[in-house]
Phi, psi and omega in degrees: 000134185248147178299329181278356172297148186295138180078005183272123177259122187301147173298155176242133186288137177247327184214116173241107192294161174300133187286132184265107186280134179300128178312318185295322179293322184286321176299323180276357189050047183262126174247159178188174178230133180236130173270129174228154181238129177240146177267106170279117179277186190290343182263354180089007177267152181273116185275330188205148175213134178238149173279121179266305180221111181261165173289139182283159181088187182251052186267344177099358181296324182295319184290314179301316183288327179286321181291324176294319188288331176295332178269003178290156170228152187226161157280127185301152176286165176211164179214120181059037178077007179246128177301131181231162173277145175209143172277133186234136177286139180223133175248129182236115184259134176249111175241132182292138174302140180276000000 
């Protein structure tokens, strides 16, 4: 099922865990943006997560973004009042603390 399918109501984020900044990225002052796609199941849990567009280098940003995305919780998507599985885009932005 796709978010763009007729009659599909998108999942709603319920819990977004705190982002763990990778120590190597912190030490090297690396910021970045990571695009992930998550499969939200009928219970609102993340069943799978895939990297769509990662941050370059070996800073740990991609791995941290995937770990964060996997721990998120949602009110599940639905179609005609029935919970359904859908892939949802997630953007994780890493910004150095001030």
